[in-house]
PyMOL commands that place a pseudoatom at each C-alpha (Angstrom):
pseudoatom trace, name=CA, resn=UNK, resi=1, chain=A, elem=C, hetatm=0, pos=[-13.499, 2.960, 5.471]
pseudoatom trace, name=CA, resn=UNK, resi=2, chain=A, elem=C, hetatm=0, pos=[-16.424, 4.662, 4.108]
pseudoatom trace, name=CA, resn=UNK, resi=3, chain=A, elem=C, hetatm=0, pos=[-14.195, 6.444, 1.309]
pseudoatom trace, name=CA, resn=UNK, resi=4, chain=A, elem=C, hetatm=0, pos=[-13.630, 3.324, -0.033]
pseudoatom trace, name=CA, resn=UNK, resi=5, chain=A, elem=C, hetatm=0, pos=[-16.968, 1.857, -0.019]
pseudoatom trace, name=CA, resn=UNK, resi=6, chain=A, elem=C, hetatm=0, pos=[-18.077, 5.603, -1.530]
pseudoatom trace, name=CA, resn=UNK, resi=7, chain=A, elem=C, hetatm=0, pos=[-15.590, 5.244, -4.317]
pseudoatom trace, name=CA, resn=UNK, resi=8, chain=A, elem=C, hetatm=0, pos=[-16.893, 1.414, -5.002]
pseudoatom trace, name=CA, resn=UNK, resi=9, chain=A, elem=C, hetatm=0, pos=[-20.181, 2.992, -5.529]
pseudoatom trace, name=CA, resn=UNK, resi=10, chain=A, elem=C, hetatm=0, pos=[-18.804, 5.610, -7.667]
pseudoatom trace, name=CA, resn=UNK, resi=11, chain=A, elem=C, hetatm=0, pos=[-17.653, 3.002, -9.969]
pseudoatom trace, name=CA, resn=UNK, resi=12, chain=A, elem=C, hetatm=0, pos=[-20.797, 0.925, -9.835]
pseudoatom trace, name=CA, resn=UNK, resi=13, chain=A, elem=C, hetatm=0, pos=[-22.759, 4.190, -10.948]
pseudoatom trace, name=CA, resn=UNK, resi=14, chain=A, elem=C, hetatm=0, pos=[-20.455, 5.394, -13.601]
pseudoatom trace, name=CA, resn=UNK, resi=15, chain=A, elem=C, hetatm=0, pos=[-20.768, 1.879, -15.353]
pseudoatom trace, name=CA, resn=UNK, resi=16, chain=A, elem=C, hetatm=0, pos=[-17.005, 1.080, -14.759]
pseudoatom trace, name=CA, resn=UNK, resi=17, chain=A, elem=C, hetatm=0, pos=[-17.617, -2.286, -12.799]
pseudoatom trace, name=CA, resn=UNK, resi=18, chain=A, elem=C, hetatm=0, pos=[-20.952, -4.228, -12.093]
pseudoatom trace, name=CA, resn=UNK, resi=19, chain=A, elem=C, hetatm=0, pos=[-22.111, -4.601, -8.633]
pseudoatom trace, name=CA, resn=UNK, resi=20, chain=A, elem=C, hetatm=0, pos=[-20.277, -7.441, -6.946]
pseudoatom trace, name=CA, resn=UNK, resi=21, chain=A, elem=C, hetatm=0, pos=[-17.233, -7.046, -9.196]
pseudoatom trace, name=CA, resn=UNK, resi=22, chain=A, elem=C, hetatm=0, pos=[-13.820, -6.899, -7.600]
pseudoatom trace, name=CA, resn=UNK, resi=23, chain=A, elem=C, hetatm=0, pos=[-11.331, -3.741, -7.701]
pseudoatom trace, name=CA, resn=UNK, resi=24, chain=A, elem=C, hetatm=0, pos=[-7.785, -3.080, -6.899]
pseudoatom trace, name=CA, resn=UNK, resi=25, chain=A, elem=C, hetatm=0, pos=[-6.623, -0.345, -4.602]
pseudoatom trace, name=CA, resn=UNK, resi=26, chain=A, elem=C, hetatm=0, pos=[-3.689, 1.573, -4.881]
pseudoatom trace, name=CA, resn=UNK, resi=27, chain=A, elem=C, hetatm=0, pos=[-2.791, 3.814, -1.766]
pseudoatom trace, name=CA, resn=UNK, resi=28, chain=A, elem=C, hetatm=0, pos=[-0.076, 6.236, -1.361]
pseudoatom trace, name=CA, resn=UNK, resi=29, chain=A, elem=C, hetatm=0, pos=[1.235, 5.185, 2.156]
pseudoatom trace, name=CA, resn=UNK, resi=30, chain=A, elem=C, hetatm=0, pos=[3.793, 5.635, 4.646]
pseudoatom trace, name=CA, resn=UNK, resi=31, chain=A, elem=C, hetatm=0, pos=[2.491, 4.863, 7.945]
pseudoatom trace, name=CA, resn=UNK, resi=32, chain=A, elem=C, hetatm=0, pos=[-0.191, 2.219, 6.556]
pseudoatom trace, name=CA, resn=UNK, resi=33, chain=A, elem=C, hetatm=0, pos=[-3.030, 3.800, 7.991]
pseudoatom trace, name=CA, resn=UNK, resi=34, chain=A, elem=C, hetatm=0, pos=[-5.230, 4.658, 4.796]
pseudoatom trace, name=CA, resn=UNK, resi=35, chain=A, elem=C, hetatm=0, pos=[-4.656, 1.324, 3.401]
pseudoatom trace, name=CA, resn=UNK, resi=36, chain=A, elem=C, hetatm=0, pos=[-5.474, -0.629, 6.352]
pseudoatom trace, name=CA, resn=UNK, resi=37, chain=A, elem=C, hetatm=0, pos=[-8.692, 1.193, 6.276]
pseudoatom trace, name=CA, resn=UNK, resi=38, chain=A, elem=C, hetatm=0, pos=[-9.415, -0.143, 2.756]
pseudoatom trace, name=CA, resn=UNK, resi=39, chain=A, elem=C, hetatm=0, pos=[-8.498, -3.547, 4.261]
pseudoatom trace, name=CA, resn=UNK, resi=40, chain=A, elem=C, hetatm=0, pos=[-11.093, -3.350, 6.933]
pseudoatom trace, name=CA, resn=UNK, resi=41, chain=A, elem=C, hetatm=0, pos=[-13.623, -2.483, 4.239]
pseudoatom trace, name=CA, resn=UNK, resi=42, chain=A, elem=C, hetatm=0, pos=[-12.973, -5.768, 2.732]
pseudoatom trace, name=CA, resn=UNK, resi=43, chain=A, elem=C, hetatm=0, pos=[-13.237, -7.462, 5.567]
pseudoatom trace, name=CA, resn=UNK, resi=44, chain=A, elem=C, hetatm=0, pos=[-16.765, -5.869, 5.857]
pseudoatom trace, name=CA, resn=UNK, resi=45, chain=A, elem=C, hetatm=0, pos=[-17.471, -7.300, 2.312]
pseudoatom trace, name=CA, resn=UNK, resi=46, chain=A, elem=C, hetatm=0, pos=[-16.016, -4.735, -0.161]
pseudoatom trace, name=CA, resn=UNK, resi=47, chain=A, elem=C, hetatm=0, pos=[-14.959, -6.914, -3.110]
pseudoatom trace, name=CA, resn=UNK, resi=48, chain=A, elem=C, hetatm=0, pos=[-11.231, -6.164, -3.489]
pseudoatom trace, name=CA, resn=UNK, resi=49, chain=A, elem=C, hetatm=0, pos=[-8.696, -8.106, -5.442]
pseudoatom trace, name=CA, resn=UNK, resi=50, chain=A, elem=C, hetatm=0, pos=[-5.364, -6.441, -4.264]
pseudoatom trace, name=CA, resn=UNK, resi=51, chain=A, elem=C, hetatm=0, pos=[-4.375, -3.568, -2.359]
pseudoatom trace, name=CA, resn=UNK, resi=52, chain=A, elem=C, hetatm=0, pos=[-1.295, -1.876, -4.052]
pseudoatom trace, name=CA, resn=UNK, resi=53, chain=A, elem=C, hetatm=0, pos=[0.853, -0.065, -1.356]
pseudoatom trace, name=CA, resn=UNK, resi=54, chain=A, elem=C, hetatm=0, pos=[2.434, 2.843, -3.173]
pseudoatom trace, name=CA, resn=UNK, resi=55, chain=A, elem=C, hetatm=0, pos=[6.073, 4.414, -1.315]
pseudoatom trace, name=CA, resn=UNK, resi=56, chain=A, elem=C, hetatm=0, pos=[8.292, 7.122, -2.296]
pseudoatom trace, name=CA, resn=UNK, resi=57, chain=A, elem=C, hetatm=0, pos=[11.887, 6.544, -2.120]
pseudoatom trace, name=CA, resn=UNK, resi=58, chain=A, elem=C, hetatm=0, pos=[11.367, 5.875, 1.639]
pseudoatom trace, name=CA, resn=UNK, resi=59, chain=A, elem=C, hetatm=0, pos=[10.342, 2.200, 0.517]
pseudoatom trace, name=CA, resn=UNK, resi=60, chain=A, elem=C, hetatm=0, pos=[10.480, 0.357, 3.763]
pseudoatom trace, name=CA, resn=UNK, resi=61, chain=A, elem=C, hetatm=0, pos=[6.899, -0.892, 2.941]
pseudoatom trace, name=CA, resn=UNK, resi=62, chain=A, elem=C, hetatm=0, pos=[7.664, -1.874, -0.443]
pseudoatom trace, name=CA, resn=UNK, resi=63, chain=A, elem=C, hetatm=0, pos=[10.835, -3.526, 0.797]
pseudoatom trace, name=CA, resn=UNK, resi=64, chain=A, elem=C, hetatm=0, pos=[8.518, -5.668, 3.299]
pseudoatom trace, name=CA, resn=UNK, resi=65, chain=A, elem=C, hetatm=0, pos=[6.005, -6.723, 0.760]
pseudoatom trace, name=CA, resn=UNK, resi=66, chain=A, elem=C, hetatm=0, pos=[8.848, -7.802, -2.020]
pseudoatom trace, name=CA, resn=UNK, resi=67, chain=A, elem=C, hetatm=0, pos=[11.428, -9.415, 0.465]
pseudoatom trace, name=CA, resn=UNK, resi=68, chain=A, elem=C, hetatm=0, pos=[9.067, -11.826, 2.042]
pseudoatom trace, name=CA, resn=UNK, resi=69, chain=A, elem=C, hetatm=0, pos=[7.934, -10.059, 5.128]
pseudoatom trace, name=CA, resn=UNK, resi=70, chain=A, elem=C, hetatm=0, pos=[11.406, -8.696, 6.135]
pseudoatom trace, name=CA, resn=UNK, resi=71, chain=A, elem=C, hetatm=0, pos=[10.736, -5.480, 7.819]
pseudoatom trace, name=CA, resn=UNK, resi=72, chain=A, elem=C, hetatm=0, pos=[14.264, -3.457, 7.794]
pseudoatom trace, name=CA, resn=UNK, resi=73, chain=A, elem=C, hetatm=0, pos=[14.482, 0.224, 9.178]
pseudoatom trace, name=CA, resn=UNK, resi=74, chain=A, elem=C, hetatm=0, pos=[18.520, -0.059, 9.111]
pseudoatom trace, name=CA, resn=UNK, resi=75, chain=A, elem=C, hetatm=0, pos=[18.422, 2.298, 5.873]
pseudoatom trace, name=CA, resn=UNK, resi=76, chain=A, elem=C, hetatm=0, pos=[18.993, 5.916, 4.930]
pseudoatom trace, name=CA, resn=UNK, resi=77, chain=A, elem=C, hetatm=0, pos=[16.043, 8.207, 5.605]
pseudoatom trace, name=CA, resn=UNK, resi=78, chain=A, elem=C, hetatm=0, pos=[15.032, 10.761, 2.757]
pseudoatom trace, name=CA, resn=UNK, resi=79, chain=A, elem=C, hetatm=0, pos=[13.375, 13.896, 2.719]
pseudoatom trace, name=CA, resn=UNK, resi=80, chain=A, elem=C, hetatm=0, pos=[11.128, 13.967, -0.472]
pseudoatom trace, name=CA, resn=UNK, resi=81, chain=A, elem=C, hetatm=0, pos=[8.740, 15.775, -2.437]
pseudoatom trace, name=CA, resn=UNK, resi=82, chain=A, elem=C, hetatm=0, pos=[5.713, 13.508, -1.037]
pseudoatom trace, name=CA, resn=UNK, resi=83, chain=A, elem=C, hetatm=0, pos=[6.540, 14.082, 2.944]
pseudoatom trace, name=CA, resn=UNK, resi=84, chain=A, elem=C, hetatm=0, pos=[3.510, 12.179, 4.597]
pseudoatom trace, name=CA, resn=UNK, resi=85, chain=A, elem=C, hetatm=0, pos=[5.016, 8.743, 3.388]
pseudoatom trace, name=CA, resn=UNK, resi=86, chain=A, elem=C, hetatm=0, pos=[8.530, 10.047, 4.700]
pseudoatom trace, name=CA, resn=UNK, resi=87, chain=A, elem=C, hetatm=0, pos=[8.905, 7.361, 7.474]
pseudoatom trace, name=CA, resn=UNK, resi=88, chain=A, elem=C, hetatm=0, pos=[10.908, 4.144, 8.163]
pseudoatom trace, name=CA, resn=UNK, resi=89, chain=A, elem=C, hetatm=0, pos=[8.717, 2.962, 10.981]
pseudoatom trace, name=CA, resn=UNK, resi=90, chain=A, elem=C, hetatm=0, pos=[5.045, 2.049, 9.621]
pseudoatom trace, name=CA, resn=UNK, resi=91, chain=A, elem=C, hetatm=0, pos=[2.738, 2.020, 13.053]
pseudoatom trace, name=CA, resn=UNK, resi=92, chain=A, elem=C, hetatm=0, pos=[-0.174, 0.627, 11.335]
pseudoatom trace, name=CA, resn=UNK, resi=93, chain=A, elem=C, hetatm=0, pos=[1.256, -2.230, 9.712]
pseudoatom trace, name=CA, resn=UNK, resi=94, chain=A, elem=C, hetatm=0, pos=[1.597, -3.176, 13.312]
pseudoatom trace, name=CA, resn=UNK, resi=95, chain=A, elem=C, hetatm=0, pos=[-2.157, -3.501, 13.160]
pseudoatom trace, name=CA, resn=UNK, resi=96, chain=A, elem=C, hetatm=0, pos=[-2.403, -5.200, 10.208]
pseudoatom trace, name=CA, resn=UNK, resi=97, chain=A, elem=C, hetatm=0, pos=[0.139, -7.781, 11.692]
pseudoatom trace, name=CA, resn=UNK, resi=98, chain=A, elem=C, hetatm=0, pos=[-2.113, -8.247, 14.652]
pseudoatom trace, name=CA, resn=UNK, resi=99, chain=A, elem=C, hetatm=0, pos=[-5.376, -9.365, 12.760]
pseudoatom trace, name=CA, resn=UNK, resi=100, chain=A, elem=C, hetatm=0, pos=[-3.501, -11.323, 10.244]
pseudoatom trace, name=CA, resn=UNK, resi=101, chain=A, elem=C, hetatm=0, pos=[-1.836, -13.319, 12.993]
pseudoatom trace, name=CA, resn=UNK, resi=102, chain=A, elem=C, hetatm=0, pos=[-5.370, -14.121, 14.355]
pseudoatom trace, name=CA, resn=UNK, resi=103, chain=A, elem=C, hetatm=0, pos=[-5.029, -11.080, 16.549]
pseudoatom trace, name=CA, resn=UNK, resi=104, chain=A, elem=C, hetatm=0, pos=[-2.199, -13.315, 18.316]
pseudoatom trace, name=CA, resn=UNK, resi=105, chain=A, elem=C, hetatm=0, pos=[-0.600, -10.399, 20.803]
pseudoatom trace, name=CA, resn=UNK, resi=106, chain=A, elem=C, hetatm=0, pos=[2.330, -12.043, 21.648]
pseudoatom trace, name=CA, resn=UNK, resi=107, chain=A, elem=C, hetatm=0, pos=[3.290, -12.445, 17.988]
pseudoatom trace, name=CA, resn=UNK, resi=108, chain=A, elem=C, hetatm=0, pos=[3.232, -8.856, 17.389]
pseudoatom trace, name=CA, resn=UNK, resi=109, chain=A, elem=C, hetatm=0, pos=[4.809, -7.901, 20.451]
pseudoatom trace, name=CA, resn=UNK, resi=110, chain=A, elem=C, hetatm=0, pos=[7.640, -10.402, 19.708]
pseudoatom trace, name=CA, resn=UNK, resi=111, chain=A, elem=C, hetatm=0, pos=[8.029, -8.857, 16.164]
pseudoatom trace, name=CA, resn=UNK, resi=112, chain=A, elem=C, hetatm=0, pos=[8.070, -5.000, 17.309]
pseudoatom trace, name=CA, resn=UNK, resi=113, chain=A, elem=C, hetatm=0, pos=[10.414, -5.990, 20.236]
pseudoatom trace, name=CA, resn=UNK, resi=114, chain=A, elem=C, hetatm=0, pos=[12.937, -7.023, 17.270]
pseudoatom trace, name=CA, resn=UNK, resi=115, chain=A, elem=C, hetatm=0, pos=[12.165, -3.897, 15.775]
pseudoatom trace, name=CA, resn=UNK, resi=116, chain=A, elem=C, hetatm=0, pos=[12.792, -1.939, 18.438]
pseudoatom trace, name=CA, resn=UNK, resi=117, chain=A, elem=C, hetatm=0, pos=[16.168, -3.920, 19.329]
pseudoatom trace, name=CA, resn=UNK, resi=118, chain=A, elem=C, hetatm=0, pos=[17.687, -4.763, 15.947]
pseudoatom trace, name=CA, resn=UNK, resi=119, chain=A, elem=C, hetatm=0, pos=[15.707, -2.549, 13.571]
pseudoatom trace, name=CA, resn=UNK, resi=120, chain=A, elem=C, hetatm=0, pos=[14.386, -5.393, 11.556]
pseudoatom trace, name=CA, resn=UNK, resi=121, chain=A, elem=C, hetatm=0, pos=[12.184, -8.277, 11.848]
pseudoatom trace, name=CA, resn=UNK, resi=122, chain=A, elem=C, hetatm=0, pos=[11.406, -11.359, 9.265]
pseudoatom trace, name=CA, resn=UNK, resi=123, chain=A, elem=C, hetatm=0, pos=[7.734, -12.506, 9.495]
pseudoatom trace, name=CA, resn=UNK, resi=124, chain=A, elem=C, hetatm=0, pos=[7.224, -16.511, 9.616]
pseudoatom trace, name=CA, resn=UNK, resi=125, chain=A, elem=C, hetatm=0, pos=[6.085, -17.469, 5.786]
pseudoatom trace, name=CA, resn=UNK, resi=126, chain=A, elem=C, hetatm=0, pos=[2.710, -19.181, 6.509]
pseudoatom trace, name=CA, resn=UNK, resi=127, chain=A, elem=C, hetatm=0, pos=[2.132, -15.129, 8.039]
pseudoatom trace, name=CA, resn=UNK, resi=128, chain=A, elem=C, hetatm=0, pos=[3.508, -13.779, 4.847]
pseudoatom trace, name=CA, resn=UNK, resi=129, chain=A, elem=C, hetatm=0, pos=[1.534, -16.021, 2.840]
pseudoatom trace, name=CA, resn=UNK, resi=130, chain=A, elem=C, hetatm=0, pos=[-1.650, -14.269, 4.410]
pseudoatom trace, name=CA, resn=UNK, resi=131, chain=A, elem=C, hetatm=0, pos=[-0.695, -10.564, 3.642]
pseudoatom trace, name=CA, resn=UNK, resi=132, chain=A, elem=C, hetatm=0, pos=[0.721, -11.509, 0.106]
pseudoatom trace, name=CA, resn=UNK, resi=133, chain=A, elem=C, hetatm=0, pos=[-2.910, -12.740, -0.940]
pseudoatom trace, name=CA, resn=UNK, resi=134, chain=A, elem=C, hetatm=0, pos=[-4.357, -9.098, -0.296]
pseudoatom trace, name=CA, resn=UNK, resi=135, chain=A, elem=C, hetatm=0, pos=[-1.439, -6.844, -0.643]
pseudoatom trace, name=CA, resn=UNK, resi=136, chain=A, elem=C, hetatm=0, pos=[1.687, -6.109, -3.228]
pseudoatom trace, name=CA, resn=UNK, resi=137, chain=A, elem=C, hetatm=0, pos=[3.471, -2.540, -3.242]
pseudoatom trace, name=CA, resn=UNK, resi=138, chain=A, elem=C, hetatm=0, pos=[6.037, -0.283, -5.676]
pseudoatom trace, name=CA, resn=UNK, resi=139, chain=A, elem=C, hetatm=0, pos=[7.654, 2.788, -5.040]
pseudoatom trace, name=CA, resn=UNK, resi=140, chain=A, elem=C, hetatm=0, pos=[8.803, 5.558, -7.273]
pseudoatom trace, name=CA, resn=UNK, resi=141, chain=A, elem=C, hetatm=0, pos=[11.286, 8.635, -6.414]
pseudoatom trace, name=CA, resn=UNK, resi=142, chain=A, elem=C, hetatm=0, pos=[10.702, 12.249, -7.019]
pseudoatom trace, name=CA, resn=UNK, resi=143, chain=A, elem=C, hetatm=0, pos=[11.762, 12.197, -10.566]
pseudoatom trace, name=CA, resn=UNK, resi=144, chain=A, elem=C, hetatm=0, pos=[9.844, 9.526, -11.557]
pseudoatom trace, name=CA, resn=UNK, resi=145, chain=A, elem=C, hetatm=0, pos=[6.683, 11.406, -9.207]
pseudoatom trace, name=CA, resn=UNK, resi=146, chain=A, elem=C, hetatm=0, pos=[7.474, 14.694, -11.273]
pseudoatom trace, name=CA, resn=UNK, resi=147, chain=A, elem=C, hetatm=0, pos=[7.213, 12.814, -14.663]
pseudoatom trace, name=CA, resn=UNK, resi=148, chain=A, elem=C, hetatm=0, pos=[3.994, 11.311, -13.680]
pseudoatom trace, name=CA, resn=UNK, resi=149, chain=A, elem=C, hetatm=0, pos=[2.462, 14.829, -12.569]
pseudoatom trace, name=CA, resn=UNK, resi=150, chain=A, elem=C, hetatm=0, pos=[3.409, 16.231, -15.755]
pseudoatom trace, name=CA, resn=UNK, resi=151, chain=A, elem=C, hetatm=0, pos=[2.092, 13.173, -17.793]
pseudoatom trace, name=CA, resn=UNK, resi=152, chain=A, elem=C, hetatm=0, pos=[-1.439, 13.668, -15.917]
pseudoatom trace, name=CA, resn=UNK, resi=153, chain=A, elem=C, hetatm=0, pos=[-1.688, 17.218, -16.584]
pseudoatom trace, name=CA, resn=UNK, resi=154, chain=A, elem=C, hetatm=0, pos=[-0.667, 16.778, -20.328]
pseudoatom trace, name=CA, resn=UNK, resi=155, chain=A, elem=C, hetatm=0, pos=[-2.881, 13.941, -20.800]
pseudoatom trace, name=CA, resn=UNK, resi=156, chain=A, elem=C, hetatm=0, pos=[-5.808, 14.270, -18.651]
pseudoatom trace, name=CA, resn=UNK, resi=157, chain=A, elem=C, hetatm=0, pos=[-5.597, 18.075, -17.663]
pseudoatom trace, name=CA, resn=UNK, resi=158, chain=A, elem=C, hetatm=0, pos=[-5.526, 16.975, -13.990]
pseudoatom trace, name=CA, resn=UNK, resi=159, chain=A, elem=C, hetatm=0, pos=[-2.994, 18.581, -11.497]
pseudoatom trace, name=CA, resn=UNK, resi=160, chain=A, elem=C, hetatm=0, pos=[-2.065, 15.633, -9.447]
pseudoatom trace, name=CA, resn=UNK, resi=161, chain=A, elem=C, hetatm=0, pos=[-0.611, 16.277, -5.840]
pseudoatom trace, name=CA, resn=UNK, resi=162, chain=A, elem=C, hetatm=0, pos=[2.774, 14.479, -5.234]
pseudoatom trace, name=CA, resn=UNK, resi=163, chain=A, elem=C, hetatm=0, pos=[1.010, 11.609, -3.189]
pseudoatom trace, name=CA, resn=UNK, resi=164, chain=A, elem=C, hetatm=0, pos=[-1.421, 10.867, -5.876]
pseudoatom trace, name=CA, resn=UNK, resi=165, chain=A, elem=C, hetatm=0, pos=[1.032, 10.975, -8.344]
pseudoatom trace, name=CA, resn=UNK, resi=166, chain=A, elem=C, hetatm=0, pos=[3.251, 8.333, -6.413]
pseudoatom trace, name=CA, resn=UNK, resi=167, chain=A, elem=C, hetatm=0, pos=[0.013, 6.111, -6.587]
pseudoatom trace, name=CA, resn=UNK, resi=168, chain=A, elem=C, hetatm=0, pos=[-0.423, 6.463, -10.543]
pseudoatom trace, name=CA, resn=UNK, resi=169, chain=A, elem=C, hetatm=0, pos=[2.885, 5.583, -11.338]
pseudoatom trace, name=CA, resn=UNK, resi=170, chain=A, elem=C, hetatm=0, pos=[3.148, 2.633, -8.932]
pseudoatom trace, name=CA, resn=UNK, resi=171, chain=A, elem=C, hetatm=0, pos=[-0.551, 1.483, -9.905]
pseudoatom trace, name=CA, resn=UNK, resi=172, chain=A, elem=C, hetatm=0, pos=[0.693, 1.615, -13.717]
pseudoatom trace, name=CA, resn=UNK, resi=173, chain=A, elem=C, hetatm=0, pos=[4.038, -0.468, -12.932]
pseudoatom trace, name=CA, resn=UNK, resi=174, chain=A, elem=C, hetatm=0, pos=[1.867, -2.853, -11.159]
pseudoatom trace, name=CA, resn=UNK, resi=175, chain=A, elem=C, hetatm=0, pos=[-0.535, -3.435, -14.075]
pseudoatom trace, name=CA, resn=UNK, resi=176, chain=A, elem=C, hetatm=0, pos=[2.281, -3.483, -16.342]
pseudoatom trace, name=CA, resn=UNK, resi=177, chain=A, elem=C, hetatm=0, pos=[4.452, -6.201, -14.487]
pseudoatom trace, name=CA, resn=UNK, resi=178, chain=A, elem=C, hetatm=0, pos=[1.531, -8.626, -13.115]
pseudoatom trace, name=CA, resn=UNK, resi=179, chain=A, elem=C, hetatm=0, pos=[-0.771, -7.994, -16.306]
pseudoatom trace, name=CA, resn=UNK, resi=180, chain=A, elem=C, hetatm=0, pos=[-3.659, -7.752, -13.863]
pseudoatom trace, name=CA, resn=UNK, resi=181, chain=A, elem=C, hetatm=0, pos=[-6.775, -6.054, -15.632]
pseudoatom trace, name=CA, resn=UNK, resi=182, chain=A, elem=C, hetatm=0, pos=[-8.859, -5.547, -12.412]
pseudoatom trace, name=CA, resn=UNK, resi=183, chain=A, elem=C, hetatm=0, pos=[-10.270, -1.982, -12.596]
for i in range(1, 183): cmd.bond("trace and resi %d" % i, "trace and resi %d" % (i + 1))
show_as sticks, trace
zoom trace
């Protein structure tokens, strides 16, 4: 949480934004914990417009957001160049569901039971709409990750790790498709 507040203050101090302006936060994530911390920062007052969940080829989270809250781990698992995102079960998404549902442990327990039993669950429309207010998602594969690392090096002289490159690529795609100009 403190990292997000600190980054926001850095943007204010650099003159990128004014205090109180909303920002977007794009997080390379597999188990959803880091982006959940950003969500908690927003609940504490950090002005955030959107959280963009950036995934690699194991895009179970991207599919969750793009498919109206259907989480389906019944899919191939890939070993990628960004290994901390190599998951099919996102433990911290369960925590978000708890808070979004009004801390309804029965709803979350039922969903997790479906995931354990069937390998999938689908959120009620109202629950997904609450999540969609704050979250979007995208993914890129290893080839796109390598292209982004090369581009960042060539254009910025910045050597990005694979996880950062996933986030950069996903955010570039997000901005291009949504036309969202929020910093």
